[in-house]
LUMFIVEX-335379 format. One record per residue: residue number from 1; chain; x, y, z of N, C-alpha, C in turn. Coordinates in steps of 0.2 Angstrom, whole numbers, plus 5000, padded with zeros to 4 digits. Layout:
- NUM	A	X	Y	Z	X	Y	Z	X	Y	Z .
...
//
This chain:
- 1	A	4825	5310	4891	4826	5305	4885	4832	5300	4887 .
- 2	A	4837	5303	4890	4843	5299	4892	4841	5294	4898 .
- 3	A	4836	5297	4902	4834	5292	4908	4830	5286	4905 .
- 4	A	4826	5288	4899	4822	5282	4896	4827	5277	4893 .
- 5	A	4832	5280	4889	4837	5275	4886	4840	5271	4891 .
- 6	A	4842	5274	4897	4846	5271	4902	4841	5265	4905 .
- 7	A	4835	5267	4906	4830	5262	4909	4829	5256	4904 .
- 8	A	4829	5258	4898	4828	5253	4893	4834	5248	4892 .
- 9	A	4840	5251	4893	4846	5247	4893	4846	5242	4899 .
- 10	A	4844	5245	4904	4844	5240	4910	4839	5234	4909 .
- 11	A	4833	5236	4907	4828	5231	4906	4831	5226	4901 .
- 12	A	4834	5228	4895	4837	5224	4890	4842	5219	4893 .
- 13	A	4846	5222	4897	4851	5218	4901	4848	5213	4905 .
- 14	A	4843	5214	4909	4840	5210	4913	4837	5204	4909 .
- 15	A	4833	5206	4904	4830	5201	4899	4835	5196	4896 .
- 16	A	4841	5199	4894	4846	5195	4891	4849	5190	4896 .
- 17	A	4850	5192	4902	4852	5188	4908	4848	5183	4909 .
- 18	A	4841	5184	4910	4836	5179	4911	4836	5174	4906 .
- 19	A	4836	5176	4900	4836	5172	4894	4842	5167	4894 .
- 20	A	4848	5169	4896	4854	5165	4896	4853	5160	4902 .
- 21	A	4850	5162	4908	4849	5158	4913	4844	5152	4911 .
- 22	A	4839	5154	4908	4833	5150	4906	4836	5145	4901 .
- 23	A	4840	5147	4896	4843	5142	4891	4847	5137	4895 .
- 24	A	4852	5139	4899	4856	5134	4903	4852	5129	4907 .
- 25	A	4846	5132	4910	4843	5128	4914	4838	5123	4911 .
- 26	A	4835	5125	4905	4829	5121	4902	4831	5119	4895 .
- 27	A	4835	5122	4891	4836	5120	4885	4842	5114	4884 .
- 28	A	4841	5109	4880	4846	5104	4879	4852	5107	4876 .
- 29	A	4858	5104	4879	4864	5106	4877	4868	5100	4875 .
- 30	A	4873	5101	4871	4877	5095	4868	4881	5092	4874 .
- 31	A	4883	5086	4873	4887	5082	4879	4882	5080	4884 .
- 32	A	4885	5080	4890	4881	5078	4896	4884	5080	4903 .
- 33	A	4880	5080	4908	4882	5082	4915	4883	5075	4918 .
- 34	A	4889	5073	4920	4890	5066	4922	4891	5066	4930 .
- 35	A	4887	5061	4933	4889	5059	4940	4895	5056	4940 .
- 36	A	4899	5057	4945	4906	5054	4946	4906	5049	4952 .
- 37	A	4910	5044	4951	4911	5039	4956	4915	5042	4962 .
- 38	A	4921	5045	4960	4925	5049	4964	4927	5056	4961 .
- 39	A	4927	5061	4966	4929	5068	4963	4935	5068	4958 .
- 40	A	4940	5064	4960	4946	5064	4956	4945	5061	4949 .
- 41	A	4939	5058	4947	4938	5056	4941	4938	5062	4936 .
- 42	A	4936	5068	4938	4936	5074	4934	4943	5075	4931 .
- 43	A	4948	5072	4933	4955	5073	4930	4955	5070	4923 .
- 44	A	4950	5066	4921	4950	5063	4915	4946	5066	4910 .
- 45	A	4943	5072	4912	4938	5076	4907	4941	5077	4900 .
- 46	A	4948	5078	4900	4951	5080	4893	4950	5074	4888 .
- 47	A	4948	5068	4891	4947	5062	4886	4940	5062	4883 .
- 48	A	4936	5066	4886	4929	5065	4883	4928	5068	4876 .
- 49	A	4925	5064	4872	4925	5066	4865	4931	5063	4861 .
- 50	A	4936	5061	4864	4942	5058	4860	4942	5051	4859 .
- 51	A	4945	5048	4854	4945	5041	4853	4949	5037	4858 .
- 52	A	4947	5032	4860	4950	5027	4865	4953	5022	4861 .
- 53	A	4959	5023	4858	4962	5018	4854	4965	5013	4858 .
- 54	A	4964	5007	4856	4966	5001	4860	4969	4996	4854 .
- 55	A	4974	4992	4856	4977	4987	4851	4982	4983	4855 .
- 56	A	4979	4977	4858	4984	4973	4862	4981	4966	4861 .
- 57	A	4985	4961	4864	4984	4954	4864	4982	4953	4872 .
- 58	A	4977	4950	4873	4974	4949	4880	4978	4943	4884 .
- 59	A	4977	4943	4890	4980	4938	4894	4979	4931	4891 .
- 60	A	4973	4930	4888	4971	4923	4886	4972	4922	4878 .
- 61	A	4976	4927	4875	4978	4927	4868	4973	4930	4863 .
- 62	A	4968	4933	4866	4963	4937	4861	4966	4943	4859 .
- 63	A	4965	4945	4852	4967	4951	4850	4962	4956	4850 .
- 64	A	4963	4962	4853	4958	4967	4855	4960	4973	4851 .
- 65	A	4956	4976	4847	4958	4982	4843	4951	4987	4843 .
- 66	A	4952	4993	4843	4947	4998	4842	4943	4997	4836 .
- 67	A	4946	4995	4831	4943	4993	4824	4937	4988	4825 .
- 68	A	4939	4983	4829	4935	4977	4830	4929	4979	4835 .
- 69	A	4930	4984	4839	4925	4985	4844	4920	4991	4841 .
- 70	A	4922	4994	4835	4918	4999	4833	4911	4996	4832 .
- 71	A	4906	5000	4833	4899	4998	4833	4896	4995	4840 .
- 72	A	4901	4994	4844	4899	4992	4851	4900	4998	4856 .
- 73	A	4896	4997	4862	4898	5001	4868	4903	4998	4872 .
- 74	A	4908	5001	4874	4913	4997	4877	4915	5001	4884 .
- 75	A	4915	4996	4889	4916	4999	4896	4924	4996	4897 .
- 76	A	4928	5001	4898	4935	5000	4900	4936	5000	4907 .
- 77	A	4938	4995	4910	4939	4995	4917	4947	4995	4919 .
- 78	A	4949	5000	4922	4956	5000	4924	4956	4998	4932 .
- 79	A	4960	4992	4933	4959	4989	4940	4965	4985	4941 .
- 80	A	4966	4983	4948	4971	4978	4950	4968	4974	4955 .
- 81	A	4971	4968	4956	4969	4963	4961	4970	4966	4968 .
- 82	A	4976	4970	4969	4978	4973	4976	4973	4978	4978 .
- 83	A	4969	4981	4973	4964	4987	4975	4958	4984	4978 .
- 84	A	4956	4985	4984	4950	4983	4987	4944	4985	4983 .
- 85	A	4943	4992	4982	4937	4994	4978	4936	4991	4971 .
- 86	A	4942	4989	4968	4942	4986	4962	4939	4979	4962 .
- 87	A	4941	4975	4967	4939	4969	4968	4931	4969	4970 .
- 88	A	4929	4974	4974	4922	4974	4976	4918	4976	4970 .
- 89	A	4921	4979	4965	4917	4981	4959	4916	4976	4954 .
- 90	A	4919	4970	4955	4919	4965	4950	4912	4961	4949 .
- 91	A	4909	4960	4955	4902	4957	4954	4897	4962	4950 .
- 92	A	4898	4968	4952	4894	4973	4948	4895	4973	4941 .
- 93	A	4902	4973	4939	4904	4973	4932	4901	4966	4929 .
- 94	A	4901	4961	4932	4899	4954	4929	4892	4954	4928 .
- 95	A	4888	4957	4933	4880	4958	4932	4879	4963	4926 .
- 96	A	4883	4968	4925	4882	4973	4920	4883	4970	4913 .
- 97	A	4889	4966	4913	4891	4962	4907	4885	4957	4905 .
- 98	A	4883	4953	4910	4878	4948	4908	4871	4952	4906 .
- 99	A	4870	4958	4908	4863	4961	4907	4864	4964	4900 .
- 100	A	4869	4967	4898	4870	4971	4892	4874	4968	4886 .
- 101	A	4877	4963	4887	4882	4960	4882	4878	4958	4875 .
- 102	A	4873	4955	4876	4869	4953	4870	4866	4959	4866 .
- 103	A	4865	4965	4870	4863	4971	4867	4868	4975	4864 .
- 104	A	4875	4973	4865	4880	4977	4861	4885	4980	4866 .
- 105	A	4885	4978	4872	4890	4980	4877	4896	4975	4877 .
- 106	A	4902	4978	4877	4908	4974	4878	4912	4977	4884 .
- 107	A	4916	4973	4888	4920	4975	4893	4927	4973	4891 .
- 108	A	4932	4978	4892	4939	4977	4891	4942	4979	4898 .
- 109	A	4947	4975	4901	4950	4977	4907	4957	4979	4905 .
- 110	A	4960	4984	4909	4967	4986	4909	4969	4985	4916 .
- 111	A	4974	4980	4917	4976	4978	4923	4982	4981	4925 .
- 112	A	4983	4983	4932	4989	4986	4934	4993	4982	4940 .
- 113	A	4992	4975	4939	4996	4971	4944	5003	4970	4941 .
- 114	A	5007	4968	4946	5014	4966	4945	5015	4959	4944 .
- 115	A	5010	4955	4947	5010	4948	4948	5005	4945	4943 .
- 116	A	5007	4942	4937	5003	4939	4932	4999	4933	4935 .
- 117	A	5002	4929	4940	4999	4924	4943	4993	4926	4947 .
- 118	A	4994	4932	4951	4988	4934	4955	4982	4936	4951 .
- 119	A	4984	4939	4945	4978	4941	4940	4975	4935	4938 .
- 120	A	4979	4930	4935	4976	4924	4932	4971	4921	4937 .
- 121	A	4974	4921	4944	4970	4917	4949	4963	4920	4950 .
- 122	A	4963	4927	4950	4956	4931	4951	4952	4930	4945 .
- 123	A	4955	4930	4939	4951	4930	4933	4948	4923	4933 .
- 124	A	4951	4918	4935	4949	4911	4935	4943	4910	4940 .
- 125	A	4945	4912	4946	4940	4911	4952	4934	4915	4951 .
- 126	A	4934	4921	4948	4929	4925	4947	4925	4924	4941 .
- 127	A	4928	4920	4936	4925	4918	4930	4924	4924	4926 .
- 128	A	4929	4929	4925	4928	4935	4921	4929	4933	4914 .
- 129	A	4924	4935	4910	4924	4933	4903	4927	4938	4898 .
- 130	A	4928	4944	4900	4931	4949	4896	4939	4949	4895 .
- 131	A	4941	4952	4890	4949	4951	4889	4952	4956	4894 .
- 132	A	4958	4953	4896	4962	4957	4901	4969	4959	4898 .
- 133	A	4970	4965	4898	4977	4968	4896	4982	4968	4902 .
- 134	A	4988	4965	4901	4993	4964	4906	5000	4966	4904 .
- 135	A	5002	4971	4907	5009	4973	4906	5013	4976	4912 .
- 136	A	5010	4974	4918	5013	4976	4924	5010	4983	4926 .
- 137	A	5012	4985	4932	5009	4991	4935	5010	4997	4931 .
- 138	A	5016	4998	4929	5018	5004	4925	5017	5002	4917 .
- 139	A	5011	5002	4915	5010	5000	4908	5009	5005	4903 .
- 140	A	5010	5004	4897	5009	5009	4891	5002	5012	4891 .
- 141	A	4997	5008	4892	4990	5010	4891	4988	5015	4897 .
- 142	A	4991	5013	4903	4989	5017	4909	4993	5024	4908 .
- 143	A	4999	5024	4905	5003	5030	4904	4999	5034	4899 .
- 144	A	4997	5031	4893	4994	5035	4888	4987	5038	4890 .
- 145	A	4983	5035	4894	4977	5038	4896	4978	5042	4903 .
- 146	A	4984	5042	4906	4985	5046	4912	4981	5043	4918 .
- 147	A	4980	5037	4919	4976	5034	4924	4980	5035	4931 .
- 148	A	4976	5038	4935	4979	5041	4942	4977	5037	4948 .
- 149	A	4971	5033	4947	4968	5030	4953	4964	5024	4951 .
- 150	A	4963	5020	4956	4959	5014	4954	4954	5013	4959 .
- 151	A	4948	5010	4957	4946	5009	4950	4944	5015	4947 .
- 152	A	4946	5015	4940	4943	5020	4935	4940	5016	4930 .
- 153	A	4934	5019	4927	4931	5015	4922	4928	5020	4917 .
- 154	A	4929	5019	4911	4926	5024	4906	4921	5020	4901 .
- 155	A	4917	5024	4898	4912	5021	4893	4914	5024	4886 .
- 156	A	4915	5020	4882	4916	5022	4875	4910	5021	4870 .
- 157	A	4908	5025	4866	4902	5025	4862	4904	5021	4856 .
- 158	A	4898	5020	4851	4899	5016	4846	4904	5018	4840 .
- 159	A	4905	5025	4841	4910	5028	4836	4917	5027	4839 .
- 160	A	4918	5024	4845	4925	5023	4847	4927	5029	4851 .
- 161	A	4923	5034	4853	4925	5040	4857	4923	5039	4865 .
- 162	A	4927	5041	4869	4926	5041	4876	4920	5046	4877 .
- 163	A	4915	5044	4881	4909	5048	4882	4908	5049	4890 .
- 164	A	4910	5044	4893	4909	5044	4901	4915	5042	4904 .
- 165	A	4918	5046	4909	4924	5045	4912	4923	5042	4919 .
- 166	A	4917	5040	4921	4915	5038	4928	4910	5033	4927 .
- 167	A	4911	5027	4924	4906	5022	4922	4903	5018	4928 .
- 168	A	4906	5019	4934	4904	5015	4940	4898	5019	4943 .
- 169	A	4897	5025	4941	4891	5029	4944	4886	5029	4939 .
- 170	A	4880	5028	4940	4874	5028	4936	4875	5024	4930 .
- 171	A	4878	5018	4931	4880	5013	4926	4875	5012	4921 .
- 172	A	4869	5009	4923	4864	5007	4919	4861	5013	4914 .
- 173	A	4861	5019	4917	4858	5025	4914	4863	5026	4908 .
- 174	A	4869	5026	4909	4874	5028	4904	4875	5023	4899 .
- 175	A	4874	5017	4901	4875	5012	4895	4869	5012	4891 .
- 176	A	4863	5012	4894	4857	5013	4890	4857	5018	4885 .
- 177	A	4859	5024	4887	4859	5030	4883	4864	5029	4877 .
- 178	A	4870	5026	4878	4874	5024	4872	4872	5019	4868 .
- 179	A	4869	5014	4871	4866	5008	4867	4860	5011	4862 .
- 180	A	4856	5016	4864	4851	5018	4861	4853	5022	4855 .
- 181	A	4859	5025	4854	4861	5029	4849	4863	5025	4843 .
- 182	A	4861	5027	4837	4863	5024	4831	4871	5026	4830 .
- 183	A	4874	5023	4825	4881	5025	4824	4882	5032	4822 .
- 184	A	4877	5034	4818	4878	5041	4816	4877	5046	4821 .
- 185	A	4872	5044	4826	4871	5049	4832	4877	5049	4836 .
- 186	A	4880	5043	4837	4886	5043	4841	4892	5047	4838 .
- 187	A	4893	5047	4832	4898	5051	4829	4896	5059	4830 .
- 188	A	4890	5061	4829	4888	5068	4830	4888	5070	4838 .
- 189	A	4886	5065	4842	4887	5067	4849	4894	5067	4852 .
- 190	A	4898	5063	4849	4905	5063	4851	4908	5070	4849 .
- 191	A	4906	5073	4843	4909	5079	4841	4908	5085	4847 .
- 192	A	4902	5084	4850	4900	5090	4855	4901	5088	4862 .
- 193	A	4903	5081	4863	4903	5079	4870	4907	5083	4875 .
- 194	A	4913	5085	4873	4917	5089	4878	4915	5096	4879 .
- 195	A	4912	5099	4874	4909	5105	4875	4903	5106	4879 .
- 196	A	4900	5100	4880	4894	5100	4884	4895	5099	4891 .
- 197	A	4901	5098	4893	4902	5097	4900	4901	5103	4904 .
- 198	A	4895	5105	4905	4894	5112	4908	4892	5111	4916 .
- 199	A	4891	5105	4918	4889	5104	4925	4894	5102	4930 .
- 200	A	4894	5096	4933	4898	5095	4938	4906	5094	4936 .
- 201	A	4907	5092	4930	4914	5091	4928	4917	5097	4927 .
- 202	A	4915	5102	4923	4918	5108	4922	4918	5112	4928 .
- 203	A	4913	5112	4932	4913	5116	4938	4919	5113	4943 .
- 204	A	4919	5106	4943	4925	5104	4947	4932	5106	4945 .
- 205	A	4933	5105	4938	4939	5107	4936	4941	5115	4937 .
- 206	A	4936	5119	4936	4936	5126	4937	4938	5127	4944 .
- 207	A	4935	5124	4949	4936	5125	4956	4943	5123	4957 .
- 208	A	4946	5117	4954	4952	5115	4956	4957	5121	4953 .
- 209	A	4956	5124	4948	4960	5129	4945	4960	5135	4950 .
- 210	A	4954	5137	4952	4954	5143	4956	4957	5141	4963 .
- 211	A	4957	5135	4966	4960	5134	4972	4967	5134	4971 .
- 212	A	4970	5131	4965	4977	5131	4964	4980	5138	4965 .
- 213	A	4976	5143	4961	4978	5150	4961	4978	5153	4969 .
- 214	A	4973	5150	4973	4973	5153	4979	4977	5149	4984 .
- 215	A	4981	5144	4982	4985	5140	4986	4982	5136	4991 .
- 216	A	4976	5133	4989	4972	5129	4994	4971	5122	4992 .
- 217	A	4976	5120	4988	4975	5113	4985	4975	5108	4990 .
- 218	A	4979	5108	4995	4980	5103	5000	4974	5102	5004 .
- 219	A	4969	5107	5005	4963	5106	5009	4957	5104	5005 .
- 220	A	4957	5105	4999	4950	5104	4995	4951	5100	4989 .
- 221	A	4956	5101	4985	4957	5099	4978	4956	5091	4978 .
- 222	A	4952	5088	4973	4952	5081	4973	4958	5079	4969 .
- 223	A	4962	5074	4972	4968	5072	4969	4970	5065	4972 .
- 224	A	4972	5061	4967	4975	5054	4970	4982	5054	4968 .
- 225	A	4986	5050	4972	4992	5049	4971	4994	5042	4973 .
- 226	A	4996	5038	4968	4998	5031	4969	5005	5030	4969 .
- 227	A	5008	5026	4974	5015	5025	4974	5017	5017	4975 .
- 228	A	5023	5016	4974	5026	5009	4974	5026	5007	4982 .
- 229	A	5025	5000	4983	5025	4998	4989	5032	4999	4993 .
- 230	A	5037	4999	4990	5044	5000	4993	5045	5007	4996 .
- 231	A	5041	5012	4993	5042	5018	4995	5038	5021	5001 .
- 232	A	5033	5016	5004	5030	5019	5010	5030	5014	5016 .
- 233	A	5030	5017	5021	5031	5013	5027	5027	5016	5033 .
- 234	A	5027	5012	5039	5023	5015	5045	5028	5019	5049 .
- 235	A	5026	5026	5049	5030	5030	5053	5029	5029	5060 .
- 236	A	5034	5032	5064	5034	5032	5071	5028	5036	5074 .
- 237	A	5024	5033	5078	5018	5036	5081	5021	5042	5086 .
- 238	A	5016	5047	5087	5018	5052	5091	5020	5050	5098 .
- 239	A	5018	5045	5101	5020	5042	5107	5021	5034	5106 .
- 240	A	5024	5031	5111	5025	5024	5110	5019	5020	5109 .
- 241	A	5020	5015	5104	5014	5011	5102	5012	5006	5107 .
- 242	A	5006	5005	5108	5004	5000	5113	5006	4993	5110 .
- 243	A	5006	4988	5115	5008	4981	5113	5004	4979	5107 .
- 244	A	4998	4980	5106	4994	4978	5101	4995	4980	5094 .
- 245	A	4999	4986	5094	5001	4989	5088	5008	4987	5086 .
- 246	A	5012	4984	5090	5019	4982	5088	5019	4976	5083 .
- 247	A	5024	4977	5079	5025	4971	5074	5021	4972	5068 .
- 248	A	5018	4978	5067	5014	4979	5060	5019	4978	5054 .
- 249	A	5025	4981	5055	5030	4981	5050	5027	4983	5043 .
- 250	A	5028	4978	5038	5026	4980	5031	5019	4977	5030 .
- 251	A	5015	4975	5035	5009	4972	5034	5004	4977	5033 .
- 252	A	5005	4984	5035	5001	4989	5034	5004	4995	5030 .
- 253	A	5001	4996	5024	5004	5001	5019	4998	5005	5017 .
- 254	A	5000	5011	5015	4996	5016	5012	4997	5016	5004 .
- 255	A	4992	5014	5000	4993	5014	4993	4992	5020	4990 .
- 256	A	4986	5024	4992	4984	5030	4988	4980	5034	4993 .
- 257	A	4980	5041	4991	4975	5045	4994	4971	5049	4989 .
- 258	A	4965	5051	4991	4961	5056	4987	4959	5061	4992 .
- 259	A	4962	5067	4991	4960	5073	4996	4955	5077	4992 .
- 260	A	4949	5078	4995	4944	5081	4992	4939	5084	4998 .
- 261	A	4933	5086	4996	4928	5088	5001	4927	5082	5006 .
- 262	A	4928	5076	5003	4927	5070	5007	4933	5065	5006 .
- 263	A	4938	5066	5009	4944	5063	5008	4944	5055	5009 .
- 264	A	4948	5051	5006	4948	5044	5007	4955	5042	5005 .
- 265	A	4956	5035	5007	4962	5032	5006	4962	5025	5005 .
- 266	A	4966	5022	5001	4967	5015	5000	4972	5012	5004 .
- 267	A	4971	5008	5009	4976	5005	5014	4976	4997	5013 .
- 268	A	4982	4995	5012	4983	4988	5011	4986	4985	5018 .
- 269	A	4982	4979	5020	4984	4976	5026	4985	4968	5024 .
- 270	A	4991	4965	5024	4992	4959	5022	4991	4958	5014 .
- 271	A	4987	4954	5012	4985	4953	5005	4979	4956	5003 .
- 272	A	4976	4960	5007	4970	4964	5006	4971	4971	5006 .
- 273	A	4966	4975	5003	4966	4982	5003	4959	4984	5005 .
- 274	A	4959	4990	5008	4953	4993	5011	4952	5000	5009 .
- 275	A	4947	5002	5006	4945	5009	5004	4942	5012	5010 .
- 276	A	4945	5018	5013	4943	5021	5019	4942	5028	5019 .
- 277	A	4936	5031	5022	4935	5038	5023	4936	5039	5030 .
- 278	A	4936	5046	5032	4937	5048	5039	4931	5045	5043 .
- 279	A	4933	5042	5049	4928	5039	5053	4927	5031	5052 .
- 280	A	4929	5029	5046	4929	5021	5045	4934	5018	5049 .
- 281	A	4932	5011	5051	4937	5007	5055	4939	5001	5051 .
- 282	A	4945	4999	5053	4948	4993	5050	4950	4988	5056 .
- 283	A	4947	4982	5056	4949	4977	5061	4955	4972	5058 .
- 284	A	4960	4971	5062	4965	4967	5060	4967	4962	5065 .
- 285	A	4969	4956	5063	4971	4951	5067	4979	4951	5068 .
- 286	A	4981	4952	5074	4989	4952	5075	4991	4947	5080 .
- 287	A	4997	4946	5081	5000	4940	5085	4997	4941	5092 .
- 288	A	4996	4947	5094	4993	4949	5101	4986	4950	5101 .
- 289	A	4982	4948	5096	4975	4948	5096	4972	4953	5091 .
- 290	A	4966	4955	5092	4962	4959	5087	4964	4966	5088 .
- 291	A	4965	4970	5083	4966	4977	5083	4961	4981	5079 .
- 292	A	4957	4986	5082	4953	4990	5078	4956	4997	5077 .
- 293	A	4957	4999	5070	4959	5005	5069	4954	5010	5066 .
- 294	A	4954	5016	5068	4949	5021	5065	4953	5026	5061 .
- 295	A	4951	5028	5055	4954	5033	5051	4952	5040	5053 .
- 296	A	4957	5044	5056	4955	5050	5059	4957	5056	5055 .
- 297	A	4962	5055	5051	4965	5061	5047	4968	5058	5040 .
- 298	A	4966	5062	5035	4969	5061	5028	4972	5067	5025 .
- 299	A	4978	5067	5024	4981	5073	5021	4985	5071	5014 .
- 300	A	4987	5076	5011	4991	5074	5005	4997	5070	5006 .
- 301	A	5000	5070	5012	5006	5066	5013	5005	5059	5016 .
- 302	A	4999	5058	5019	4997	5052	5022	4991	5052	5026 .
- 303	A	4990	5047	5031	4984	5046	5035	4986	5045	5042 .
- 304	A	4982	5046	5047	4983	5045	5054	4977	5040	5056 .
- 305	A	4979	5034	5058	4974	5029	5061	4975	5029	5068 .
- 306	A	4969	5028	5072	4969	5028	5079	4967	5021	5081 .
- 307	A	4971	5018	5086	4969	5012	5089	4963	5013	5094 .
- 308	A	4957	5010	5092	4951	5012	5096	4951	5011	5103 .
- 309	A	4954	5005	5105	4954	5004	5112	4959	5008	5116 .
- 310	A	4965	5009	5114	4970	5013	5118	4970	5020	5116 .
- 311	A	4968	5022	5110	4969	5029	5108	4976	5031	5105 .
- 312	A	4980	5026	5104	4987	5027	5101	4986	5027	5094 .
- 313	A	4991	5031	5091	4990	5032	5083	4996	5029	5079 .
- 314	A	4994	5027	5073	4999	5025	5068	4999	5029	5062 .
- 315	A	5004	5032	5060	5005	5036	5054	5007	5033	5048 .
- 316	A	5003	5033	5043	5005	5030	5036	5007	5036	5032 .
- 317	A	5013	5035	5029	5015	5041	5024	5016	5039	5017 .
- 318	A	5015	5044	5013	5017	5044	5006	5023	5047	5005 .
- 319	A	5028	5044	5002	5034	5048	5001	5035	5050	4994 .
//
């Protein structure tokens, strides 16, 4: 009799386990499983389902409030003119705005420039129609939302709650989903949004926590760190730099790093910025001719660039 009971308990356990697996795999769950533009976007998961309260006067004098935006789907773009990937995303944002604005999409930009004139020049030349918040690089909105890297872009639903924290990935799909919701559906979906992050987001966050416990953060954890220009410099190379690398000075700076399973960095050269992964190359014009640099190593503290022709290295560091 005991053997029969034991066998039945095993069968019951297996059936229960299979039922749970089937539910997670096939049954609809609240919230969403979001594709991310960058692994580090997972740092914003705590904002999913929470209100994105905004209240400011834009660069051109418009008053922007969450109350006025209620009933609209809002894409919040956190960006700067010195950020290469941000500038590259503007055409995509313009086409998205033109495609969905009449259907109920609004775009609001939170800018992190220090130079107001530089921002105004880009807004004018690119003919950006949406409101721009400007308060310098260290601004109150950025601190409130904990923005750690650029570009970052969120989607806010008709109820005013953050629903997607990586709006530059699968943009059309995400916008169409939010536009199709009624106001009541948006309210209900917002209540369960964070609880439904059972896929890539929570998996990523849980992985980060496990890795921190195991003290493996520096090799795998997705993390971005942005610093002020004045605090980073070109460190001395392991061996004397070739003539083609001399005189870089402040023309080459490391703005931020993202250390993950696919590390990347934002490197500023002159007035431009470049988003680079390992193996990517950067061509620069120097007083002594053209130089081609290859990104060979990205670490939490900096990057190593190799001059392709000579093999000599330049170390850019975050302090």
